[in-house]
N, C-alpha and C positions, 0 to 999 in steps of 0.2 A: 248122426246125432253127436258123436264124440270127436268130430273133426274140427269143430269150432269151440275154442276155449280161451280162457284168460288166465294169465299168470300174474300174481300180485306179490310184490316184495314189500315187507313192512317190518317195523321193530316196535317192541313194547318196552317202555322205560321202567324205572324202578317204582313209579307210582301208578303203573298200569295204563298209561296213555299210549294208544296205538298211533303210529305215524307211518303213512305210506311213503315208500321210497320210489317205486317204479311199477309200471303196469305194462304188460304185453298182451295184445289181442292177436290170436293166431287162428288161422284157417288152414289146416293141413290137408292137402288132397290125398286120397287113398289110391295107390297105384292099382291097375287092373289085376285081379287075382289075389289081392291082399286083403279083401274084405273079410270080416269076421276073424281076423287074426290079431293077437295081442302084440303090441310093439312098445318099445321103450325109446324115448328121446331125451337128450340132455340139452338143457338151456343154461347158459352161464350168465352171471350178472356181476359186473365189476362195480365195486363201491369206491368212493373217493376216500382219501384219508380222513379219519375222524378229527373234527376241529377242536373238540374239548371233551372234558370228562362227562359232560351231560349226555354224551352219546352211548353211555353204558346201558346195556339192556340185552334182550333176547331178540334175535333177528329171525324172521320166518319167510318161507316161500309158501304160497297158497295157489292151488289150481282150481278153477271153477268151470264146470260144464253147466248145461241147462239146469239140472236138478241135483248135481253132485258137487260137493266141496271137499277137497283133500288138502290138509295142511301138514307141512313138514314138522319134525320134532323141534326145530329151532336150534340156533347156535347162540350161546351166551358170549357177549363181548364185553370185556372190562377195559374201559379207556382210562388211562392214567396220564398224569402230566409228565412223568419221567420216561414214558415209553416202556417197552418190554425189556426187562433186565433178567437175563438168564443167570440163575445162581448156580455156580459150580464150585464145589469144594475140593476138586481134585488136587490143586496145588497145596492147599492147606493140609490135606490128609498126607500127601507125599512129604511135605516138610516136617510134619509131626512125627511120622514114622521114621524118617531119616534121623531126626534129633534123638528119638528114643533109642534107636539102634546104635547110634554113635555114642550116646551116654553109656549104654550097656557094654559096648565094646571097650571103651576107655576104662570103665570100672572093672571089667573082667581082666583086662591086661594088667591093671594096677594090682589086682588081687593075686594074679599069677606071679608077678614080679615080687610082691611082698612075701608070698609064701616061699619063694625060691630062696630068699635070704634067710 
C-alpha cells in the first residue's frame, strides 16, 4: 500500500495562487525481510534560478499515498532584484572603536602633558 506514492513540489505566491513545479511518481520495492518496518528516504529537487521578484512565496513538498497526504512546513523565499546582500557591520564597528580609543588616547596624553607643566 505504501510503496507507490507521488511527490509534488509547488509554491504559493503572495496572493495565494498555487503553482506546481514538479511531480515524481515512485514505486519503491520492499526488500525481503523489510516488510512492516519504517524507513526514511531522501529525495532532492533542484530549482532553477528565480527569474524575477514575482517568484517570491512559500515553496512546499507534498507526498501523497492512496488515502494519506503529508505536506512539509514550507520554505519562504524572497526574490529581490539586487540579489542577496549580506549586511555585516564588522568593519564599521572596528573603525568606530579604533577612532574612539585613538581620541581617548590623544586626549589622555594631552592631559598628562598639560598636568606635568
